[in-house]
TORKOL-4160 file (C-alpha; in steps of 0.2 Angstrom, whole numbers, padded with zeros to 4 digits, m for minus):
469
<pt num="1" X="m0119" Y="m0167" Z="m0031"/>
<pt num="2" X="m0108" Y="m0164" Z="m0016"/>
<pt num="3" X="m0104" Y="m0178" Z="m0004"/>
<pt num="4" X="m0092" Y="m0182" Z="0010"/>
<pt num="5" X="m0087" Y="m0199" Z="0018"/>
<pt num="6" X="m0096" Y="m0202" Z="0034"/>
<pt num="7" X="m0085" Y="m0216" Z="0039"/>
<pt num="8" X="m0069" Y="m0205" Z="0037"/>
<pt num="9" X="m0059" Y="m0212" Z="0052"/>
<pt num="10" X="m0046" Y="m0199" Z="0051"/>
<pt num="11" X="m0058" Y="m0184" Z="0052"/>
<pt num="12" X="m0067" Y="m0193" Z="0066"/>
<pt num="13" X="m0052" Y="m0196" Z="0077"/>
<pt num="14" X="m0051" Y="m0190" Z="0095"/>
<pt num="15" X="m0038" Y="m0177" Z="0094"/>
<pt num="16" X="m0035" Y="m0162" Z="0082"/>
<pt num="17" X="m0019" Y="m0157" Z="0073"/>
<pt num="18" X="m0013" Y="m0143" Z="0084"/>
<pt num="19" X="0003" Y="m0134" Z="0088"/>
<pt num="20" X="0010" Y="m0133" Z="0106"/>
<pt num="21" X="0005" Y="m0115" Z="0108"/>
<pt num="22" X="m0013" Y="m0117" Z="0103"/>
<pt num="23" X="m0015" Y="m0134" Z="0113"/>
<pt num="24" X="m0008" Y="m0126" Z="0129"/>
<pt num="25" X="0003" Y="m0133" Z="0143"/>
<pt num="26" X="m0010" Y="m0143" Z="0152"/>
<pt num="27" X="m0009" Y="m0161" Z="0148"/>
<pt num="28" X="m0027" Y="m0164" Z="0155"/>
<pt num="29" X="m0035" Y="m0151" Z="0145"/>
<pt num="30" X="m0054" Y="m0155" Z="0141"/>
<pt num="31" X="m0061" Y="m0154" Z="0124"/>
<pt num="32" X="m0078" Y="m0153" Z="0116"/>
<pt num="33" X="m0080" Y="m0163" Z="0099"/>
<pt num="34" X="m0093" Y="m0159" Z="0086"/>
<pt num="35" X="m0093" Y="m0172" Z="0072"/>
<pt num="36" X="m0094" Y="m0163" Z="0055"/>
<pt num="37" X="m0100" Y="m0148" Z="0065"/>
<pt num="38" X="m0093" Y="m0134" Z="0054"/>
<pt num="39" X="m0087" Y="m0131" Z="0036"/>
<pt num="40" X="m0069" Y="m0130" Z="0033"/>
<pt num="41" X="m0063" Y="m0112" Z="0029"/>
<pt num="42" X="m0052" Y="m0119" Z="0014"/>
<pt num="43" X="m0061" Y="m0133" Z="0005"/>
<pt num="44" X="m0078" Y="m0129" Z="0012"/>
<pt num="45" X="m0081" Y="m0148" Z="0017"/>
<pt num="46" X="m0089" Y="m0153" Z="0034"/>
<pt num="47" X="m0076" Y="m0157" Z="0046"/>
<pt num="48" X="m0075" Y="m0162" Z="0065"/>
<pt num="49" X="m0073" Y="m0147" Z="0076"/>
<pt num="50" X="m0063" Y="m0147" Z="0092"/>
<pt num="51" X="m0065" Y="m0133" Z="0105"/>
<pt num="52" X="m0055" Y="m0131" Z="0121"/>
<pt num="53" X="m0047" Y="m0118" Z="0134"/>
<pt num="54" X="m0028" Y="m0120" Z="0134"/>
<pt num="55" X="m0027" Y="m0112" Z="0152"/>
<pt num="56" X="m0037" Y="m0103" Z="0165"/>
<pt num="57" X="m0032" Y="m0086" Z="0158"/>
<pt num="58" X="m0033" Y="m0090" Z="0140"/>
<pt num="59" X="m0048" Y="m0088" Z="0127"/>
<pt num="60" X="m0056" Y="m0103" Z="0120"/>
<pt num="61" X="m0048" Y="m0111" Z="0104"/>
<pt num="62" X="m0056" Y="m0121" Z="0090"/>
<pt num="63" X="m0051" Y="m0129" Z="0074"/>
<pt num="64" X="m0053" Y="m0119" Z="0058"/>
<pt num="65" X="m0049" Y="m0131" Z="0044"/>
<pt num="66" X="m0051" Y="m0149" Z="0041"/>
<pt num="67" X="m0037" Y="m0162" Z="0044"/>
<pt num="68" X="m0034" Y="m0165" Z="0025"/>
<pt num="69" X="m0030" Y="m0146" Z="0022"/>
<pt num="70" X="m0020" Y="m0146" Z="0038"/>
<pt num="71" X="m0009" Y="m0161" Z="0032"/>
<pt num="72" X="m0007" Y="m0154" Z="0015"/>
<pt num="73" X="0002" Y="m0139" Z="0021"/>
<pt num="74" X="0008" Y="m0146" Z="0038"/>
<pt num="75" X="m0001" Y="m0132" Z="0047"/>
<pt num="76" X="m0010" Y="m0131" Z="0064"/>
<pt num="77" X="m0029" Y="m0133" Z="0062"/>
<pt num="78" X="m0031" Y="m0118" Z="0074"/>
<pt num="79" X="m0018" Y="m0104" Z="0070"/>
<pt num="80" X="m0013" Y="m0110" Z="0052"/>
<pt num="81" X="0005" Y="m0109" Z="0056"/>
<pt num="82" X="0018" Y="m0122" Z="0051"/>
<pt num="83" X="0019" Y="m0136" Z="0064"/>
<pt num="84" X="0038" Y="m0138" Z="0062"/>
<pt num="85" X="0044" Y="m0121" Z="0062"/>
<pt num="86" X="0030" Y="m0111" Z="0070"/>
<pt num="87" X="0030" Y="m0098" Z="0055"/>
<pt num="88" X="0017" Y="m0093" Z="0043"/>
<pt num="89" X="0016" Y="m0103" Z="0027"/>
<pt num="90" X="0022" Y="m0089" Z="0016"/>
<pt num="91" X="0038" Y="m0087" Z="0026"/>
<pt num="92" X="0041" Y="m0106" Z="0026"/>
<pt num="93" X="0038" Y="m0108" Z="0007"/>
<pt num="94" X="0049" Y="m0093" Z="0003"/>
<pt num="95" X="0064" Y="m0098" Z="0014"/>
<pt num="96" X="0063" Y="m0116" Z="0009"/>
<pt num="97" X="0060" Y="m0112" Z="m0010"/>
<pt num="98" X="0043" Y="m0121" Z="m0010"/>
<pt num="99" X="0033" Y="m0116" Z="m0025"/>
<pt num="100" X="0014" Y="m0119" Z="m0022"/>
<pt num="101" X="0002" Y="m0116" Z="m0036"/>
<pt num="102" X="m0014" Y="m0124" Z="m0029"/>
<pt num="103" X="m0029" Y="m0113" Z="m0028"/>
<pt num="104" X="m0047" Y="m0116" Z="m0023"/>
<pt num="105" X="m0059" Y="m0118" Z="m0037"/>
<pt num="106" X="m0075" Y="m0107" Z="m0037"/>
<pt num="107" X="m0088" Y="m0120" Z="m0042"/>
<pt num="108" X="m0094" Y="m0133" Z="m0029"/>
<pt num="109" X="m0091" Y="m0149" Z="m0040"/>
<pt num="110" X="m0073" Y="m0143" Z="m0044"/>
<pt num="111" X="m0070" Y="m0138" Z="m0026"/>
<pt num="112" X="m0076" Y="m0155" Z="m0020"/>
<pt num="113" X="m0065" Y="m0164" Z="m0033"/>
<pt num="114" X="m0050" Y="m0155" Z="m0027"/>
<pt num="115" X="m0053" Y="m0159" Z="m0009"/>
<pt num="116" X="m0055" Y="m0177" Z="m0013"/>
<pt num="117" X="m0039" Y="m0177" Z="m0023"/>
<pt num="118" X="m0030" Y="m0169" Z="m0008"/>
<pt num="119" X="m0037" Y="m0182" Z="0004"/>
<pt num="120" X="m0031" Y="m0196" Z="m0008"/>
<pt num="121" X="m0014" Y="m0188" Z="m0009"/>
<pt num="122" X="m0013" Y="m0187" Z="0010"/>
<pt num="123" X="m0019" Y="m0205" Z="0013"/>
<pt num="124" X="m0010" Y="m0215" Z="m0001"/>
<pt num="125" X="0005" Y="m0205" Z="m0007"/>
<pt num="126" X="0015" Y="m0206" Z="0009"/>
<pt num="127" X="0017" Y="m0187" Z="0010"/>
<pt num="128" X="0006" Y="m0183" Z="0025"/>
<pt num="129" X="0016" Y="m0168" Z="0030"/>
<pt num="130" X="0028" Y="m0155" Z="0023"/>
<pt num="131" X="0045" Y="m0161" Z="0028"/>
<pt num="132" X="0062" Y="m0156" Z="0023"/>
<pt num="133" X="0066" Y="m0174" Z="0015"/>
<pt num="134" X="0052" Y="m0171" Z="0003"/>
<pt num="135" X="0053" Y="m0152" Z="0000"/>
<pt num="136" X="0072" Y="m0149" Z="0001"/>
<pt num="137" X="0085" Y="m0146" Z="0014"/>
<pt num="138" X="0082" Y="m0134" Z="0029"/>
<pt num="139" X="0088" Y="m0117" Z="0026"/>
<pt num="140" X="0099" Y="m0109" Z="0039"/>
<pt num="141" X="0088" Y="m0093" Z="0038"/>
<pt num="142" X="0072" Y="m0102" Z="0043"/>
<pt num="143" X="0081" Y="m0109" Z="0058"/>
<pt num="144" X="0085" Y="m0092" Z="0064"/>
<pt num="145" X="0067" Y="m0087" Z="0064"/>
<pt num="146" X="0058" Y="m0103" Z="0069"/>
<pt num="147" X="0049" Y="m0103" Z="0086"/>
<pt num="148" X="0056" Y="m0118" Z="0095"/>
<pt num="149" X="0046" Y="m0116" Z="0111"/>
<pt num="150" X="0027" Y="m0114" Z="0113"/>
<pt num="151" X="0021" Y="m0096" Z="0114"/>
<pt num="152" X="0006" Y="m0095" Z="0125"/>
<pt num="153" X="0004" Y="m0076" Z="0124"/>
<pt num="154" X="m0005" Y="m0080" Z="0108"/>
<pt num="155" X="m0019" Y="m0087" Z="0118"/>
<pt num="156" X="m0023" Y="m0071" Z="0128"/>
<pt num="157" X="m0041" Y="m0065" Z="0129"/>
<pt num="158" X="m0047" Y="m0054" Z="0115"/>
<pt num="159" X="m0048" Y="m0035" Z="0118"/>
<pt num="160" X="m0063" Y="m0029" Z="0127"/>
<pt num="161" X="m0074" Y="m0019" Z="0115"/>
<pt num="162" X="m0082" Y="m0009" Z="0129"/>
<pt num="163" X="m0065" Y="m0004" Z="0136"/>
<pt num="164" X="m0060" Y="0004" Z="0119"/>
<pt num="165" X="m0076" Y="0014" Z="0120"/>
<pt num="166" X="m0073" Y="0019" Z="0138"/>
<pt num="167" X="m0089" Y="0010" Z="0143"/>
<pt num="168" X="m0082" Y="m0006" Z="0152"/>
<pt num="169" X="m0088" Y="m0006" Z="0170"/>
<pt num="170" X="m0081" Y="m0023" Z="0176"/>
<pt num="171" X="m0064" Y="m0017" Z="0179"/>
<pt num="172" X="m0052" Y="m0031" Z="0185"/>
<pt num="173" X="m0066" Y="m0044" Z="0184"/>
<pt num="174" X="m0067" Y="m0042" Z="0165"/>
<pt num="175" X="m0062" Y="m0058" Z="0156"/>
<pt num="176" X="m0056" Y="m0048" Z="0141"/>
<pt num="177" X="m0040" Y="m0038" Z="0139"/>
<pt num="178" X="m0041" Y="m0019" Z="0144"/>
<pt num="179" X="m0029" Y="m0012" Z="0130"/>
<pt num="180" X="m0031" Y="m0003" Z="0114"/>
<pt num="181" X="m0033" Y="m0015" Z="0098"/>
<pt num="182" X="m0019" Y="m0016" Z="0086"/>
<pt num="183" X="m0022" Y="m0006" Z="0070"/>
<pt num="184" X="m0013" Y="m0006" Z="0053"/>
<pt num="185" X="m0009" Y="m0020" Z="0042"/>
<pt num="186" X="m0007" Y="m0033" Z="0056"/>
<pt num="187" X="m0026" Y="m0031" Z="0060"/>
<pt num="188" X="m0031" Y="m0036" Z="0042"/>
<pt num="189" X="m0027" Y="m0055" Z="0043"/>
<pt num="190" X="m0038" Y="m0069" Z="0036"/>
<pt num="191" X="m0037" Y="m0088" Z="0035"/>
<pt num="192" X="m0037" Y="m0089" Z="0016"/>
<pt num="193" X="m0021" Y="m0078" Z="0014"/>
<pt num="194" X="m0012" Y="m0087" Z="0029"/>
<pt num="195" X="m0016" Y="m0104" Z="0022"/>
<pt num="196" X="m0011" Y="m0101" Z="0004"/>
<pt num="197" X="0004" Y="m0089" Z="0009"/>
<pt num="198" X="m0002" Y="m0074" Z="m0001"/>
<pt num="199" X="m0002" Y="m0056" Z="0005"/>
<pt num="200" X="0000" Y="m0062" Z="0024"/>
<pt num="201" X="0004" Y="m0046" Z="0034"/>
<pt num="202" X="0013" Y="m0056" Z="0047"/>
<pt num="203" X="0023" Y="m0066" Z="0035"/>
<pt num="204" X="0028" Y="m0050" Z="0026"/>
<pt num="205" X="0034" Y="m0042" Z="0042"/>
<pt num="206" X="0045" Y="m0057" Z="0046"/>
<pt num="207" X="0052" Y="m0058" Z="0028"/>
<pt num="208" X="0056" Y="m0039" Z="0029"/>
<pt num="209" X="0065" Y="m0042" Z="0045"/>
<pt num="210" X="0074" Y="m0056" Z="0037"/>
<pt num="211" X="0080" Y="m0046" Z="0023"/>
<pt num="212" X="0086" Y="m0032" Z="0034"/>
<pt num="213" X="0096" Y="m0044" Z="0045"/>
<pt num="214" X="0102" Y="m0055" Z="0031"/>
<pt num="215" X="0119" Y="m0047" Z="0031"/>
<pt num="216" X="0121" Y="m0047" Z="0050"/>
<pt num="217" X="0133" Y="m0060" Z="0057"/>
<pt num="218" X="0130" Y="m0067" Z="0075"/>
<pt num="219" X="0143" Y="m0055" Z="0082"/>
<pt num="220" X="0135" Y="m0040" Z="0074"/>
<pt num="221" X="0118" Y="m0046" Z="0080"/>
<pt num="222" X="0125" Y="m0045" Z="0098"/>
<pt num="223" X="0124" Y="m0028" Z="0105"/>
<pt num="224" X="0130" Y="m0029" Z="0123"/>
<pt num="225" X="0137" Y="m0041" Z="0136"/>
<pt num="226" X="0135" Y="m0037" Z="0154"/>
<pt num="227" X="0139" Y="m0048" Z="0169"/>
<pt num="228" X="0135" Y="m0064" Z="0159"/>
<pt num="229" X="0120" Y="m0057" Z="0151"/>
<pt num="230" X="0119" Y="m0055" Z="0132"/>
<pt num="231" X="0108" Y="m0043" Z="0124"/>
<pt num="232" X="0104" Y="m0044" Z="0105"/>
<pt num="233" X="0095" Y="m0033" Z="0093"/>
<pt num="234" X="0079" Y="m0042" Z="0096"/>
<pt num="235" X="0079" Y="m0037" Z="0114"/>
<pt num="236" X="0081" Y="m0018" Z="0108"/>
<pt num="237" X="0066" Y="m0021" Z="0097"/>
<pt num="238" X="0056" Y="m0027" Z="0111"/>
<pt num="239" X="0060" Y="m0011" Z="0121"/>
<pt num="240" X="0056" Y="0000" Z="0107"/>
<pt num="241" X="0039" Y="m0007" Z="0103"/>
<pt num="242" X="0024" Y="m0011" Z="0114"/>
<pt num="243" X="0030" Y="m0029" Z="0117"/>
<pt num="244" X="0030" Y="m0042" Z="0132"/>
<pt num="245" X="0047" Y="m0040" Z="0140"/>
<pt num="246" X="0057" Y="m0056" Z="0140"/>
<pt num="247" X="0068" Y="m0064" Z="0154"/>
<pt num="248" X="0085" Y="m0058" Z="0146"/>
<pt num="249" X="0080" Y="m0040" Z="0148"/>
<pt num="250" X="0075" Y="m0043" Z="0167"/>
<pt num="251" X="0091" Y="m0052" Z="0169"/>
<pt num="252" X="0101" Y="m0037" Z="0163"/>
<pt num="253" X="0091" Y="m0025" Z="0174"/>
<pt num="254" X="0093" Y="m0035" Z="0189"/>
<pt num="255" X="0111" Y="m0037" Z="0186"/>
<pt num="256" X="0113" Y="m0018" Z="0184"/>
<pt num="257" X="0103" Y="m0015" Z="0201"/>
<pt num="258" X="0114" Y="m0028" Z="0210"/>
<pt num="259" X="0130" Y="m0019" Z="0204"/>
<pt num="260" X="0124" Y="m0002" Z="0211"/>
<pt num="261" X="0117" Y="m0009" Z="0228"/>
<pt num="262" X="0131" Y="m0005" Z="0241"/>
<pt num="263" X="0123" Y="m0016" Z="0254"/>
<pt num="264" X="0127" Y="m0034" Z="0255"/>
<pt num="265" X="0110" Y="m0038" Z="0263"/>
<pt num="266" X="0101" Y="m0036" Z="0246"/>
<pt num="267" X="0099" Y="m0051" Z="0234"/>
<pt num="268" X="0090" Y="m0049" Z="0217"/>
<pt num="269" X="0086" Y="m0066" Z="0210"/>
<pt num="270" X="0085" Y="m0066" Z="0191"/>
<pt num="271" X="0071" Y="m0075" Z="0181"/>
<pt num="272" X="0082" Y="m0090" Z="0176"/>
<pt num="273" X="0086" Y="m0094" Z="0194"/>
<pt num="274" X="0068" Y="m0090" Z="0200"/>
<pt num="275" X="0062" Y="m0103" Z="0188"/>
<pt num="276" X="0074" Y="m0116" Z="0193"/>
<pt num="277" X="0069" Y="m0113" Z="0212"/>
<pt num="278" X="0051" Y="m0115" Z="0208"/>
<pt num="279" X="0053" Y="m0131" Z="0197"/>
<pt num="280" X="0067" Y="m0141" Z="0205"/>
<pt num="281" X="0063" Y="m0153" Z="0219"/>
<pt num="282" X="0081" Y="m0153" Z="0225"/>
<pt num="283" X="0086" Y="m0136" Z="0230"/>
<pt num="284" X="0102" Y="m0140" Z="0240"/>
<pt num="285" X="0114" Y="m0134" Z="0227"/>
<pt num="286" X="0105" Y="m0118" Z="0223"/>
<pt num="287" X="0103" Y="m0113" Z="0241"/>
<pt num="288" X="0122" Y="m0117" Z="0244"/>
<pt num="289" X="0126" Y="m0103" Z="0232"/>
<pt num="290" X="0112" Y="m0091" Z="0236"/>
<pt num="291" X="0115" Y="m0091" Z="0255"/>
<pt num="292" X="0097" Y="m0084" Z="0258"/>
<pt num="293" X="0099" Y="m0086" Z="0276"/>
<pt num="294" X="0112" Y="m0072" Z="0276"/>
<pt num="295" X="0101" Y="m0059" Z="0267"/>
<pt num="296" X="0089" Y="m0047" Z="0274"/>
<pt num="297" X="0080" Y="m0042" Z="0258"/>
<pt num="298" X="0078" Y="m0055" Z="0243"/>
<pt num="299" X="0069" Y="m0050" Z="0227"/>
<pt num="300" X="0062" Y="m0064" Z="0216"/>
<pt num="301" X="0055" Y="m0062" Z="0199"/>
<pt num="302" X="0040" Y="m0073" Z="0196"/>
<pt num="303" X="0033" Y="m0080" Z="0180"/>
<pt num="304" X="0017" Y="m0090" Z="0177"/>
<pt num="305" X="0025" Y="m0104" Z="0166"/>
<pt num="306" X="0020" Y="m0121" Z="0173"/>
<pt num="307" X="0036" Y="m0132" Z="0172"/>
<pt num="308" X="0026" Y="m0147" Z="0177"/>
<pt num="309" X="0016" Y="m0146" Z="0161"/>
<pt num="310" X="0032" Y="m0142" Z="0151"/>
<pt num="311" X="0029" Y="m0123" Z="0149"/>
<pt num="312" X="0047" Y="m0118" Z="0150"/>
<pt num="313" X="0050" Y="m0101" Z="0143"/>
<pt num="314" X="0031" Y="m0100" Z="0139"/>
<pt num="315" X="0025" Y="m0089" Z="0153"/>
<pt num="316" X="0014" Y="m0074" Z="0149"/>
<pt num="317" X="0015" Y="m0063" Z="0165"/>
<pt num="318" X="0028" Y="m0057" Z="0177"/>
<pt num="319" X="0027" Y="m0052" Z="0195"/>
<pt num="320" X="0038" Y="m0049" Z="0210"/>
<pt num="321" X="0040" Y="m0058" Z="0227"/>
<pt num="322" X="0050" Y="m0049" Z="0240"/>
<pt num="323" X="0056" Y="m0058" Z="0256"/>
<pt num="324" X="0060" Y="m0045" Z="0270"/>
<pt num="325" X="0068" Y="m0053" Z="0286"/>
<pt num="326" X="0063" Y="m0039" Z="0298"/>
<pt num="327" X="0045" Y="m0041" Z="0293"/>
<pt num="328" X="0047" Y="m0060" Z="0292"/>
<pt num="329" X="0036" Y="m0061" Z="0277"/>
<pt num="330" X="0036" Y="m0064" Z="0258"/>
<pt num="331" X="0026" Y="m0050" Z="0250"/>
<pt num="332" X="0019" Y="m0052" Z="0232"/>
<pt num="333" X="0017" Y="m0037" Z="0220"/>
<pt num="334" X="0007" Y="m0041" Z="0205"/>
<pt num="335" X="0002" Y="m0028" Z="0192"/>
<pt num="336" X="m0012" Y="m0038" Z="0186"/>
<pt num="337" X="m0020" Y="m0043" Z="0203"/>
<pt num="338" X="m0022" Y="m0061" Z="0206"/>
<pt num="339" X="m0015" Y="m0067" Z="0190"/>
<pt num="340" X="0002" Y="m0074" Z="0197"/>
<pt num="341" X="m0003" Y="m0078" Z="0215"/>
<pt num="342" X="m0002" Y="m0097" Z="0212"/>
<pt num="343" X="0015" Y="m0095" Z="0204"/>
<pt num="344" X="0021" Y="m0084" Z="0218"/>
<pt num="345" X="0014" Y="m0096" Z="0231"/>
<pt num="346" X="0023" Y="m0111" Z="0222"/>
<pt num="347" X="0040" Y="m0101" Z="0223"/>
<pt num="348" X="0036" Y="m0097" Z="0241"/>
<pt num="349" X="0033" Y="m0115" Z="0246"/>
<pt num="350" X="0049" Y="m0120" Z="0237"/>
<pt num="351" X="0061" Y="m0107" Z="0246"/>
<pt num="352" X="0052" Y="m0104" Z="0263"/>
<pt num="353" X="0062" Y="m0118" Z="0271"/>
<pt num="354" X="0078" Y="m0110" Z="0267"/>
<pt num="355" X="0074" Y="m0094" Z="0277"/>
<pt num="356" X="0063" Y="m0101" Z="0291"/>
<pt num="357" X="0052" Y="m0115" Z="0297"/>
<pt num="358" X="0037" Y="m0121" Z="0287"/>
<pt num="359" X="0022" Y="m0110" Z="0287"/>
<pt num="360" X="0005" Y="m0110" Z="0278"/>
<pt num="361" X="0000" Y="m0096" Z="0267"/>
<pt num="362" X="m0007" Y="m0081" Z="0276"/>
<pt num="363" X="m0026" Y="m0080" Z="0276"/>
<pt num="364" X="m0027" Y="m0063" Z="0283"/>
<pt num="365" X="m0039" Y="m0052" Z="0273"/>
<pt num="366" X="m0031" Y="m0040" Z="0261"/>
<pt num="367" X="m0042" Y="m0026" Z="0268"/>
<pt num="368" X="m0033" Y="m0026" Z="0284"/>
<pt num="369" X="m0016" Y="m0024" Z="0276"/>
<pt num="370" X="m0019" Y="m0014" Z="0261"/>
<pt num="371" X="m0027" Y="0003" Z="0255"/>
<pt num="372" X="m0044" Y="0000" Z="0247"/>
<pt num="373" X="m0040" Y="0011" Z="0232"/>
<pt num="374" X="m0025" Y="0010" Z="0221"/>
<pt num="375" X="m0023" Y="0028" Z="0219"/>
<pt num="376" X="m0027" Y="0033" Z="0237"/>
<pt num="377" X="m0013" Y="0043" Z="0244"/>
<pt num="378" X="m0019" Y="0040" Z="0262"/>
<pt num="379" X="m0006" Y="0028" Z="0269"/>
<pt num="380" X="m0019" Y="0018" Z="0279"/>
<pt num="381" X="m0014" Y="0002" Z="0270"/>
<pt num="382" X="0004" Y="0005" Z="0272"/>
<pt num="383" X="0002" Y="0009" Z="0291"/>
<pt num="384" X="m0008" Y="m0007" Z="0293"/>
<pt num="385" X="0005" Y="m0017" Z="0285"/>
<pt num="386" X="0018" Y="m0009" Z="0296"/>
<pt num="387" X="0008" Y="m0014" Z="0311"/>
<pt num="388" X="0009" Y="m0033" Z="0306"/>
<pt num="389" X="0020" Y="m0041" Z="0318"/>
<pt num="390" X="0026" Y="m0059" Z="0317"/>
<pt num="391" X="0035" Y="m0068" Z="0331"/>
<pt num="392" X="0053" Y="m0069" Z="0327"/>
<pt num="393" X="0053" Y="m0088" Z="0329"/>
<pt num="394" X="0038" Y="m0091" Z="0318"/>
<pt num="395" X="0039" Y="m0095" Z="0300"/>
<pt num="396" X="0038" Y="m0082" Z="0286"/>
<pt num="397" X="0021" Y="m0079" Z="0280"/>
<pt num="398" X="0014" Y="m0075" Z="0262"/>
<pt num="399" X="0006" Y="m0058" Z="0259"/>
<pt num="400" X="m0003" Y="m0052" Z="0243"/>
<pt num="401" X="0000" Y="m0034" Z="0243"/>
<pt num="402" X="m0010" Y="m0021" Z="0233"/>
<pt num="403" X="0001" Y="m0015" Z="0218"/>
<pt num="404" X="m0001" Y="m0001" Z="0205"/>
<pt num="405" X="m0010" Y="m0010" Z="0190"/>
<pt num="406" X="m0004" Y="m0010" Z="0172"/>
<pt num="407" X="m0015" Y="m0003" Z="0158"/>
<pt num="408" X="m0012" Y="m0017" Z="0145"/>
<pt num="409" X="m0008" Y="m0035" Z="0144"/>
<pt num="410" X="0011" Y="m0034" Z="0140"/>
<pt num="411" X="0020" Y="m0021" Z="0152"/>
<pt num="412" X="0021" Y="m0033" Z="0167"/>
<pt num="413" X="0040" Y="m0034" Z="0166"/>
<pt num="414" X="0042" Y="m0015" Z="0166"/>
<pt num="415" X="0032" Y="m0015" Z="0183"/>
<pt num="416" X="0043" Y="m0029" Z="0190"/>
<pt num="417" X="0059" Y="m0019" Z="0186"/>
<pt num="418" X="0051" Y="m0002" Z="0192"/>
<pt num="419" X="0046" Y="m0009" Z="0208"/>
<pt num="420" X="0062" Y="m0018" Z="0211"/>
<pt num="421" X="0071" Y="m0002" Z="0208"/>
<pt num="422" X="0060" Y="0007" Z="0221"/>
<pt num="423" X="0063" Y="m0006" Z="0234"/>
<pt num="424" X="0082" Y="m0006" Z="0232"/>
<pt num="425" X="0082" Y="0013" Z="0233"/>
<pt num="426" X="0071" Y="0013" Z="0248"/>
<pt num="427" X="0083" Y="0001" Z="0257"/>
<pt num="428" X="0098" Y="0010" Z="0252"/>
<pt num="429" X="0094" Y="0028" Z="0253"/>
<pt num="430" X="0077" Y="0034" Z="0257"/>
<pt num="431" X="0066" Y="0025" Z="0269"/>
<pt num="432" X="0076" Y="0013" Z="0278"/>
<pt num="433" X="0071" Y="0011" Z="0296"/>
<pt num="434" X="0053" Y="0019" Z="0294"/>
<pt num="435" X="0038" Y="0009" Z="0299"/>
<pt num="436" X="0029" Y="0010" Z="0282"/>
<pt num="437" X="0042" Y="m0002" Z="0274"/>
<pt num="438" X="0043" Y="0001" Z="0255"/>
<pt num="439" X="0024" Y="0002" Z="0251"/>
<pt num="440" X="0022" Y="0021" Z="0252"/>
<pt num="441" X="0037" Y="0023" Z="0240"/>
<pt num="442" X="0029" Y="0011" Z="0227"/>
<pt num="443" X="0012" Y="0021" Z="0228"/>
<pt num="444" X="0022" Y="0037" Z="0225"/>
<pt num="445" X="0034" Y="0032" Z="0212"/>
<pt num="446" X="0026" Y="0018" Z="0202"/>
<pt num="447" X="0012" Y="0022" Z="0190"/>
<pt num="448" X="0007" Y="0021" Z="0172"/>
<pt num="449" X="0022" Y="0032" Z="0167"/>
<pt num="450" X="0033" Y="0017" Z="0169"/>
<pt num="451" X="0026" Y="0009" Z="0154"/>
<pt num="452" X="0035" Y="0022" Z="0143"/>
<pt num="453" X="0048" Y="0028" Z="0156"/>
<pt num="454" X="0056" Y="0011" Z="0160"/>
<pt num="455" X="0058" Y="0007" Z="0141"/>
<pt num="456" X="0067" Y="0024" Z="0138"/>
<pt num="457" X="0078" Y="0022" Z="0154"/>
<pt num="458" X="0084" Y="0004" Z="0149"/>
<pt num="459" X="0087" Y="0009" Z="0131"/>
<pt num="460" X="0097" Y="0024" Z="0137"/>
<pt num="461" X="0106" Y="0013" Z="0149"/>
<pt num="462" X="0111" Y="0000" Z="0136"/>
<pt num="463" X="0117" Y="0014" Z="0124"/>
<pt num="464" X="0127" Y="0022" Z="0138"/>
<pt num="465" X="0136" Y="0005" Z="0141"/>
<pt num="466" X="0139" Y="0002" Z="0123"/>
<pt num="467" X="0147" Y="0019" Z="0121"/>
<pt num="468" X="0158" Y="0016" Z="0136"/>
<pt num="469" X="0164" Y="0000" Z="0128"/>
C-alpha cells in the first residue's frame, strides 16, 4: 500500500529548489503553493507545487519534480538542469565521469521503496547535492560550457499556436510569441530523459559541440580582435543560426560604424557602457569621458536587464535610444513595441542631466507624432514629428517613436544595428538638414529583410577583416 509522510517538513517548506534563470530577477516575486498538489514526474509521489511568474514578459513557471529527486541529482525542480553548472544532467555526468545506474521501477511498491530510500539518503547521509567533493574534481571542459549567469530568455512565452496557422488576430497584444516553432530533435524533449541523462537532445548537441572544440586552444577559438572587441567562434555561430544577438556583436558593429563616421558630432554608445549608465548612481566619471554635451547625435543601445535585481547579462531584448540635439529630444526605437520602454526611460532619466535640464517623460500621444500604420509610406507621421518644436532652453523630452516590428522573438539586436546604421548614414550623407529627420529613412530601409541581411552583412564584414589581417 502506497503512502507518503504528511509531516515531511522539507517538502512543505516555503521555497522551491530553483535555479536563477527559472526564479527570475525579481526579489519580490510572488508564488502560489499547493501542498502535495501534484505527482512527481520521476518518483510518482505527491509533492508540494510552487507556481510563479519570473517577470512581466515571462510565462508562468512551476515545479515538475519533488525535492527529494531534485536533491539526488542536484537539479532545478523546474528546468531539471544542474544547479551548479546550468547544464543538462547527461552533459554534467559525462564531463565529470559520474556513472549513474539508477532506474525507476515499474511496480508501485518498488517505486515507493526506491523513493523512500532516496529520501533517506538525502536526509541522513550528508550527501544532499551533487558536488565536486563527493563526485570528483571539476573538469576544465565543464567549466568551459557552464552557464555562470542567469539566462532569462528561457522564460519567454510559448509560441502562439494560432500564429503558426496564420489565424492569430491579436497582433502585438498577443501574450504568446509570434514565431515559428522549433522542429527536429530539439523539439522532442521530455523530463524523464533529462533527469536520468539518457538520450537528451540538448545534452547531445552540447556534447557534440564539446567534441568538435576539444582540440581548440583559446587563441584558436578567438576569430577577430577589433578596437578592443574580441569575437569568438560562438559569436559566429550566433550569427549563422536564428539566435539572440549578444552584446559583443553589437559592440563590434557599433565600433565599426564609429570608425566610418567622419563627423565628430556622432557618438555610438555600446551596450556595456549603456548598461553602466543605466545602473550606476554616480555618473561623473562616465560623463567626463563621453562628453555628451559636445555631441549632436548620440545613439544608445538599450537592454531590458534589471541591474537592481541582479540581472546583469540576463536581458532578453534590445532597443535603441537616440538623442538629437537639434530636436532636443530622446527618441526610442523598439522593434517589439512597448517591451523596452521602461528600460529606455530609466536610461533617459540617468543621462538627461548631462545634455540638458531635468524634464518629465513626454506624455504626447503617439498618434500626433507617428504614422498609424507600420507599412504606411505616407510620411504624415514623420512630418508630424518634424513639426515638434521644443524651446531651446527647455530640457530634452522622451518620445516613443513607431518602429518596424520584428517577426520573431530573437532578432531585436539586428534591428538595433540596422536602425543605427540608417541613422548614421542619414546624418553623414543622405538627409542631413531635411525636416523629416531620420524617420522616413527607417521606414524605407528597415524591414523584415534585415533579419537575414544583417547576419550576412556582419559575417561578411568579419570575414573580410580576418582576410586583411
